[in-house]
GUFI-314795 format. One record per residue (C-alpha): x, z, y. Coordinates in steps of 0.02 Angstrom, whole numbers, plus 32768, in hexadecimal, padded with zeros to 4 digits. Layout:
XZY;...
This chain:
7C537A847775;7CFA7AB47720;7D5C7A517796;7D037A9C7820;7D247B4977EC;7DDD7B2077CA;7DE77AD8787C;7DA47B7D78BB;7E207BE17856;7EAB7B75789E;7E7B7BA27957;7E747C58791E;7F257C4778E4;7F5E7BEA797A;7F147C7B79F3;7F5D7D01798B;800B7CAA7987;80067C997A47;803A7D407A82;800F7D0A7B47;7F607CDE7B0B;7F437D877AB2;7F8B7DDF7B49;7F0B7D897BBD;7E837DA37B41;7E9B7E5B7B22;7F2A7EA07B98;7EE57E627C38;7E377EAE7C25;7E837F587BF5;7EFB7F597C8F;7E717F1F7D00;7DF37FAB7CCC;7E7F80327CD0;7EB47FF87D7E;7E027FED7DCA;7DCD808D7D6D;7E6580F97DA8;7E8C809E7E54;7DE880867EA5;7DAC812A7EE2;7D60816B7F86;7DA582217F63;7E45826A7F9C;7EC782CE7F3C;7F6B83227F6E;7F6282D4801C;7FF68318807A;7FCB8377811C;802C83DD819A;7FF6848481F5;801084B582A1;7FDA856C82AF;7FF285B48358;7F9886568320;7FF386838282;7F73870B8259;7F20874481B5;7E8786D481C9;7EF5863681EC;7F5E86618154;7EC4867880EA;7E7C85D08122;7F23857D80FF;7F2685C0804E;7E7B858B802D;7EA684D58065;7F4E84DC8005;7EF6851C7F65;7E80848B7F64;7EAC83EA7F04;7E8C837F7F93;7F1483B88003;7FCA83D67FF7;802084338085;80BD83CF80B7;810184348140;80E884AA81C8;81028476827E;812984E68310;80F4848083A6;807683F183D6;80F9837D8412;813383638354;808E831C8329;80B1826A8360;815C8260830B;8117829E8267;808382248265;810181988294;816881D081FB;80D781B9818F;80F7825E8136;804982A88150;7F928261815E;7F4F82F481C2;7F8683908224;7F12842C8239;7F34848382E0;7EFA852E82EA;7EDA856E83A6;7F3D860783EE;7EEE86B583C4;7E77865E833F;7E50870582E4;7E3D87678388;7DC786E183CD;7D6886E0832B;7D49879B8332;7D3387B183DF;7CCC8718840C;7C9186F18357;7CD886468373;7D7D85F38356;7DB5853B835B;7E1F84D082EB;7E55841E830B;7E5D839C8287;7ED5830F82BD;7EDC827B8239;7F3981E0822F;7EB081618245;7F1280C88215;7EA780D0817D;7E01810281C5;7DA8811F8117;7E34819E80E1;7E2B81EF8190;7D74820A8182;7D7C824F80D7;7E0C82CD8104;7DA0830B819B;7D07831E812B;7D63837A80A3;7DB983EF8120;7D0F841C816E;7CCA843780C7;7D4F84C080A0;7D3E85088152;7C81850E813B;7C9A8569808B;7D1A85EE80DC;7C9F8600816E;7C08862380F7;7C7986AC809B;7C9786FF8141;7BDE86FB8175;7BA5874580D1;7B9A87FB8116;7BAB87DB81C9;7B26880B8250;7B5C878982C8;7B8F86E48277;7C4986B1828C;7C6185FC82BC;7CFB858C8290;7CF084F182FF;7D4F845882BC;7D7F83DF8334;7DB8833582F4;7E3182B7834F;7E5A82108306;7F0681D0833E;7F3B8118833A;7E8980DC8324;7E0E8151837D;7D7D80D6836D;7D9D80D382B5;7D9C800F82B1;7DA57FD181FF;7E017F368237;7E977FAD825C;7EA27FBC81A3;7E6B7F118165;7EE27EA981D2;7F867EF38196;7F3F7EF580E2;7EFE7E3B80EB;7F9C7E088136;80057E5380AE;7F987E078024;7F9A7D588067;80547D568084;80797D9A7FDA;80007D2B7F79;801D7C8E7FDC;80DB7C9E7FE0;80E47CCA7F20;80707C417EEC;80C27BBA7F52;816A7BE17F05;81337C0D7E50;81077B5C7E2D;81A77B117E7C;82227B157DE8;81937B027D62;81637A657DBC;820E7A2C7DAC;82067A4B7CEE;815B79F47CE1;818C79577D41;822C79477CE9;829F795C7D7C;82F279F27D44;837679937CF0;83B079557DA0;83C67A0B7DD1;84257A307D2C;84A679B07D4D;84B679C37E09;85487A237E52;84CF7AA37EA3;84E77B597E69;845A7BBB7E2D;84567C247EC9;844C7B8B7F2B;83C17B477EC8;835E7BE97EDE;83877BF47F99;835D7B387FAF;82AF7B577F60;82887BEA7FCA;82C87BAD8075;82407B31809E;81B57BA6806B;81FF7C2680E5;81D77BC2817A;812D7B99813D;81067C538118;81457C7D81C4;80C77C0A8216;803E7C5D81A6;80767D0E81DE;80757CDB8299;7FC27C8B8286;7F837D2D823C;7FD47D9E82C2;7F8C7D2C8348;7EE67D338308;7EE67DEB82E5;7F167E09839C;7EA97D9083F2;7E0F7D8A837D;7E0B7E3E8334;7E647E9283CB;7EE87EDF8357;7F6A7F4383BD;80237F2483A4;806F7FCB83EE;81157FA783AB;819C7F1E83B2;81627E6E8394;821E7E40836B;821D7ED082ED;81757E9682A2;81B57DE48288;825B7E17823B;81FA7E8881B7;81767E0D819C;82047D8C8175;82567E0B8101;81AC7E2280A4;81947D628094;82407D50804F;821D7DD97FDE;81777D8A7FA4;81CA7CDB7F97;82547D217F29;81CE7D727EB4;817F7CCB7EA6;82257C727E7D;82367CFF7DF5;818C7CCE7DAE;81B67C1C7DB0;82547C357D51;82087C877CBC;81677C1B7CBA;81667B857C50;80DB7B2D7CAA;80857B2E7D54;7FE57B687D0F;803D7C037CC5;809F7C237D66;7FF67C177DCC;7F9A7C8C7D50;802A7D157D60;80327CFB7E1D;7F7A7D1A7E2E;7F577D9C7DA5;7FF57DF47DA9;80007E0B7E64;7F507E0B7EA6;7F127EA97E52;7FB37F137E71;7FBE7ED87F23;7EFE7F017F46;7EF97FA37EE4;7FA47FF57EE9;7FE57FC77F8F;7F7E804B7FF4;7F1F7FC0804A;7E718002801A;7E8680997FAA;7EFD81277FDA;7F8F81357F55;7F9681ED7F5E;7EEC81FA7F13;7F2A818A7E7B;7F6A81DA7DD7;802381F57DD5;805181637D69;7FFD80E77DDB;8051813A7E76;80F781197E21;80C180677DF6;809280467EA9;815080687EDC;817B7FC57E91;80F47F617EF6;81497F0A7F94;809E7F077FE3;80947FC87FEC;81367FD48056;810D7F3F80CA;80617F9080E8;80B68036811F;812C7FC88190;80A67F5881E6;802E7FEB8200;80BF8053824F;80E87FC182C7;80447F8382F6;7FE3802882FB;806180B4831C;80E18053837B;817480978315;8226804D8316;829D8026828C;82DE80DE828F;822881138245;821E807D81C0;82D0806B8186;82B080B380E0;8224802F80BC;828C7FA98106;831D7FCC8092;82A57FD47FF3;82637F2A801E;83177EE58039;83487F327F93;82B17EE27F35;82D57E407F89;83867E407F50;834C7E767EA1;82CA7DE17E90;834D7D647ECC;83DA7DA37E59;835A7DAB7DC5;83247CFB7DF1;83D87CBC7DF0;83F87D167D44;83587CC77CF5;83857C227D39;842D7C257CEA;83E77C507C45;837A7BBB7C4D;840F7B527C72;846E7B827BD6;
């Protein structure tokens, strides 16, 4: 019995000495519960909207102030003409635009009825529906306050208009998100085990004595997987178009170039994981657990980033998938060109260069 107890003590010592095991046992559950608790929400907070006010009277100003005072919306800008609506949505600056009809106050007083149009970006149908419902709730509350002492009831009529996805098809949201997840996880996992496989098979010595420079080894490891991942991307897009009737409003060439850039970014991230992992098992675990949750929860694929706590919003900026989803939705659903997504493209390019440079640096360290 003493031997058995001693054996158990030894196992405890081994676990407590292994920091990676302790992190998996205690760190991962804490990280997961915090991510799920804060990121998964159907509510909206501080959603950026724009106002198109043709009336510009006391009533519309009061309504705008009430909407602005709520925690759900943040008025990003005021626009002057209806022709600006499309360009603002394409820039991705706002999720909704409230359009007050001309002579809003006069119509409300004279006819006891006035109209406000709620225009929402329905590339994310769940968020679009939620925005419409929250605006309607604020308008109904204001209408109720107007009718408190009124003989004839005043009526504010909201008319909703969904752009880019008027039928609110969920596939318009899921196809870009699923494409992003597949390309990220498959590409990262494929390359994350490449260098660790060399270590485990004992062939790393061949690379060590070869005349190849670290950058050549990294690029050589990544290049074959680029071709394979591009085939994956083509299959996904073809299935999306012909099976799920997913539209591609923008340039197929631009979509292809952006997809290749994202694939290279994911592959470079996989190589980075590979250079810092001792075994294939560790590399696979980091790829799955370290990438899957952030990609699903913090990329804006399912849950709006603007509704998350500020720390998670900041962290989401270092998730490559976030920027690719913005790009792919812009090209496929909005038909935007590079002039609207150049910032996201530069961010992805910068991340790719950073991952490759860090991989080379880590590889050099392991050579010494």
